[in-house]
C-alpha positions in Angstrom: 114.3 77.7 90.9 111.0 78.0 92.8 107.7 76.7 91.4 105.5 79.5 89.9 102.0 79.9 91.2 99.1 81.6 89.3 97.0 84.1 91.1 93.9 86.1 90.3 92.0 88.6 92.5 91.2 92.2 93.3 92.2 94.9 95.7 90.6 98.0 97.3 91.8 100.8 99.5 90.9 101.3 103.1 90.9 104.8 104.6 90.6 108.3 103.3 92.9 108.5 100.3 93.7 111.5 98.1 94.3 111.2 94.3 98.0 111.8 94.8 98.3 109.1 97.5 96.4 106.7 95.2 98.8 107.6 92.4 101.8 106.9 94.7 100.5 103.4 95.8 99.7 102.5 92.2 103.3 103.4 91.3 104.5 101.0 94.0 102.2 98.3 92.6 103.3 99.0 89.0 106.8 98.3 90.1 105.8 94.7 90.5 104.6 94.5 86.9 107.9 93.2 85.6 109.2 91.4 82.5 110.3 88.4 84.5 108.9 85.8 86.9 107.0 86.7 90.1 105.0 89.6 88.8 101.7 91.4 89.5 99.7 92.9 86.7 96.7 95.2 87.2 94.1 94.8 84.5 94.7 96.9 81.5 93.7 100.5 81.8 95.3 103.9 82.2 96.7 105.3 85.4 93.9 108.0 85.5 91.2 105.4 85.2 92.8 103.2 87.9 92.8 106.2 90.2 89.2 107.1 89.3 88.1 103.5 90.1 89.8 103.3 93.5 88.8 106.8 94.6 85.1 105.7 94.1 85.7 102.9 96.5 85.6 100.3 93.8 88.1 97.4 93.3 90.7 96.8 90.7 91.3 93.3 89.3 94.8 91.9 89.0 96.6 88.7 88.0 100.0 87.6 89.3 102.6 84.8 89.5 104.1 83.8 92.8 107.4 82.4 94.0 105.9 79.1 95.3 102.8 81.2 96.2 101.6 84.7 95.5 101.3 85.2 99.2 105.1 84.8 99.6 105.5 87.7 97.1 103.3 89.9 99.3 105.1 88.8 102.5 108.3 90.3 100.8 106.4 93.4 99.5 108.6 95.9 101.3 111.9 94.4 100.1 110.6 93.6 96.6 109.4 97.2 96.0 112.7 98.6 97.2 114.2 98.3 93.7 117.7 98.8 92.7 118.1 101.1 89.7 119.5 98.3 87.6 116.3 96.2 88.1 114.0 99.2 87.7 114.4 99.1 83.9 112.5 95.8 83.7 109.3 97.3 85.2 106.2 98.8 83.7 107.0 102.1 85.4 110.2 102.3 83.3 108.2 101.7 80.2 105.9 104.6 81.2 108.9 106.9 81.4 108.8 107.4 85.2 112.3 108.3 86.4 113.8 106.0 89.0 114.4 108.9 91.5 110.7 109.8 91.3 109.7 106.3 92.0 111.9 106.1 95.1 110.5 109.4 96.4 106.9 108.4 95.8 107.4 105.0 97.5 108.8 106.7 100.6 106.1 109.4 100.6 103.2 106.8 100.5 104.7 104.7 103.3 104.8 107.9 105.5 101.3 108.8 104.5 100.0 105.3 105.2 101.3 105.5 108.7 100.2 109.0 109.4 96.7 108.6 108.0 96.2 104.9 108.8 95.8 103.9 105.1 96.0 100.3 103.9 95.6 98.2 100.8 93.2 95.2 101.0 93.7 92.3 98.6 91.6 89.2 98.0 92.7 86.5 95.6 92.9 82.9 94.6 96.2 81.2 94.0 97.1 77.8 92.5 100.4 75.9 92.2 100.0 72.4 90.9 103.5 71.1 91.7 102.8 71.3 95.4 99.1 70.5 94.9 98.2 73.9 96.4 95.0 75.9 95.8 93.5 78.5 98.1 91.8 81.8 98.5 93.0 84.5 101.0 92.7 88.1 102.0 95.8 90.1 102.7 96.3 93.6 104.1 99.3 95.8 103.2 99.9 98.7 105.6 103.0 100.6 106.8 104.6 101.1 110.2 107.7 102.5 111.8 110.5 100.3 113.1 113.8 101.0 114.8 116.9 100.4 112.7 119.8 99.4 114.9 122.3 100.3 112.1 120.9 103.7 111.3 120.1 104.2 115.0 116.8 105.8 114.1 113.1 105.0 113.3 112.4 104.1 109.7 109.2 103.3 107.8 108.4 100.1 106.0 105.5 98.2 104.4 104.0 95.4 106.4 101.9 92.5 105.2 99.2 90.9 107.3 97.5 87.7 106.0 93.9 87.0 107.0 91.5 84.2 106.4 92.7 81.5 104.1 90.6 78.7 102.6 92.1 75.7 101.0 90.6 73.9 98.0 91.3 70.8 96.0 93.8 71.6 93.3 91.7 70.7 90.3 90.1 72.0 87.1 87.0 73.3 88.9 89.2 75.6 91.1 91.1 76.8 88.1 87.9 77.7 86.2 85.9 79.1 89.1 88.6 81.1 90.9 91.5 81.8 88.5 89.9 82.2 85.0 86.3 82.7 86.2 85.4 81.0 83.0 85.3 77.4 81.6 88.0 78.2 79.1 90.6 75.8 80.6 88.0 73.0 80.6 87.0 73.8 77.0 90.6 73.6 75.9 91.1 70.3 77.8 88.1 68.7 76.2 89.1 69.7 72.7 92.7 68.6 73.2 91.6 65.3 74.7 89.2 64.5 71.8 91.8 65.4 69.2 94.4 63.3 70.9 92.0 60.3 71.1 91.0 60.8 67.5 87.3 60.9 68.4 85.3 61.9 65.2 81.9 63.6 64.9 79.2 62.2 62.6 78.1 65.8 61.8 80.9 68.4 61.9 78.4 71.3 61.5 77.0 70.5 65.0 80.4 69.9 66.6 80.6 73.2 68.6 77.0 72.9 69.8 77.5 69.3 71.0 80.8 70.2 72.7 79.2 73.2 74.5 76.4 70.9 75.7 78.9 68.3 76.9 80.9 70.9 78.8 77.7 72.3 80.4 76.7 68.8 81.5 80.1 68.1 83.0 80.2 71.2 85.0 76.7 70.5 86.5 78.0 67.3 88.0 81.1 66.1 89.9 82.7 64.7 86.7 85.3 67.5 86.5 86.2 67.3 90.2 88.7 64.5 89.3 90.3 66.4 86.5 93.7 68.0 87.4 94.0 71.8 87.0 96.5 71.3 84.1 95.9 67.8 82.8 98.2 65.9 80.5 95.9 64.5 77.8 98.4 61.8 76.9 97.9 60.1 80.3 95.7 57.0 80.5 94.0 58.3 83.6 91.4 60.0 81.5 90.0 56.8 79.9 86.8 57.0 81.9 86.3 60.7 81.1 86.8 60.0 77.4 84.2 57.1 77.6 81.8 59.4 79.4 82.3 62.2 76.8 82.0 59.9 73.9 78.8 58.4 75.2 77.3 61.9 75.7 78.4 62.9 72.2 76.7 59.8 70.6 73.5 60.5 72.6 73.5 64.1 71.5 74.2 63.3 67.9 71.3 60.9 67.9 69.0 63.6 69.3 70.3 66.1 66.8 69.8 63.7 63.9 
């Protein structure tokens, strides 16, 4: 089984899209919101509001899981959205009550429209997979084009994926907070788990949250967290220096509070 990456980003539409065309491309994207691995989930809202946002030229946010990388999912976008009916029942579209035949027709229709009207989908996202020590940001364009099928002896239409500028990063806690969660929640959880595992006690429990918030802010202002893995194992001895640093900051803060 492939390693699973974790992606977070947004997408916008390029070109002059109608509401019906936007609905069609959203259906194609919804087909990738599945109940198993390698999925793409557009942030919670209704179809109508998703359409309203995109037609105003504004982005929609999404999260996803990749097969080794989320980019590899998109590179297979045409094949992966060409769903068999037996797989369709695991998608968000099926839960919405959209018939399989309707999905097939809308998918074909939007590919033809994207070619005819030069429409495309522009994505920008961050992706991380710790098993391969991979972290990067990238922009990707999904368009459509005709190709000649040697079996059918005719021209057919397909989605095409074009990758753009990619920037690599260190696969660490900072990248996870800055680009995936866009919040310090993973660092917060790590600090709490680490202190609990090490059995570090606070002199004054009533000021515990305030002291920890201050510690976390101080860590993020310096390079201390650059050496923390994205998903650290608190049982590993590698964090001894971090624990010592945090403990010294806690003692200093507790003295100041007292």
